KETI-437777 format. One record per residue (C-alpha): residue number from 1; x, y negated, z. Coordinates in steps of 0.2 Angstrom, whole numbers. Example, Ala and Ser with C-alpha at 12.3 -4.5 7.8 and 13.67 -1.06 7.14 Angstrom:
2
   i    c1    c2    c3
   1    62    22    39
   2    68     5    36
END
This chain:
115
   i    c1    c2    c3
   1   163   413  -176
   2   154   418  -160
   3   149   400  -156
   4   142   397  -174
   5   132   414  -173
   6   126   409  -156
   7   120   392  -162
   8   111   399  -177
   9   102   412  -166
  10    98   398  -154
  11    90   389  -168
  12    80   404  -173
  13    75   406  -154
  14    68   389  -155
  15    58   393  -170
  16    51   409  -161
  17    47   398  -146
  18    37   386  -157
  19    28   401  -166
  20    23   409  -149
  21    18   394  -140
  22     8   379  -147
  23    15   367  -134
  24    32   367  -143
  25    33   361  -161
  26    49   362  -173
  27    48   354  -190
  28    59   367  -198
  29    75   377  -197
  30    86   361  -199
  31    77   353  -185
  32    79   368  -175
  33    98   368  -178
  34    99   350  -172
  35    88   354  -157
  36    98   369  -152
  37   114   358  -153
  38   106   344  -142
  39    99   357  -129
  40   117   365  -128
  41   125   348  -126
  42   113   343  -113
  43   115   359  -104
  44   134   357  -105
  45   135   339   -99
  46   120   333   -90
  47   114   350   -81
  48   129   352   -70
  49   127   334   -63
  50   109   337   -60
  51   112   354   -51
  52   124   346   -40
  53   113   330   -36
  54    98   341   -32
  55   107   355   -22
  56    98   351    -6
  57    81   353   -15
  58    87   369   -24
  59    92   377    -8
  60    76   372     1
  61    66   380   -14
  62    78   395   -14
  63    83   391   -32
  64    66   388   -40
  65    70   370   -43
  66    82   376   -57
  67    67   380   -67
  68    62   361   -66
  69    80   356   -71
  70    79   368   -86
  71    62   361   -91
  72    69   343   -90
  73    84   348  -101
  74    71   355  -114
  75    59   341  -113
  76    74   328  -114
  77    80   336  -130
  78    62   334  -137
  79    63   315  -132
  80    79   312  -141
  81    72   320  -158
  82    57   316  -169
  83    56   333  -177
  84    56   343  -161
  85    42   340  -149
  86    36   347  -132
  87    18   343  -126
  88    22   337  -108
  89    31   344   -93
  90    21   360   -91
  91    24   364  -109
  92    42   361  -106
  93    42   373   -92
  94    34   387  -102
  95    44   383  -117
  96    61   383  -108
  97    56   400   -99
  98    53   408  -116
  99    69   400  -123
 100    79   406  -109
 101    73   423  -110
 102    77   423  -129
 103    95   416  -124
 104    98   430  -112
 105    93   443  -126
 106   105   434  -138
 107   119   433  -126
 108   117   452  -122
 109   117   457  -141
 110   132   446  -145
 111   142   453  -130
 112   139   470  -137
 113   142   466  -155
 114   157   454  -153
 115   166   457  -136
END
């Protein structure tokens, strides 16, 4: 139940990102659901591999390179879908920052409501 609610709220967060920032476009709520699932899968499968492979760069930049990895996951999801579009790398950086902030808020709310 918690996973399903997190998925629905993540899709809503993508809609909010698209409404706040013109560099990210989502065709509709159905597309946002699919995009949230794709972003979640990329973060679960590909992100840990990239974090390990780029560990030296991440250490040298004191962790700031993780923002680049998050942006690449966000941008990659848009490359896999027609109905979710990000207008370039810098749009992916800003879009992923907004999306990550909303995800933190969602996680905090869900942790209080459904421990």
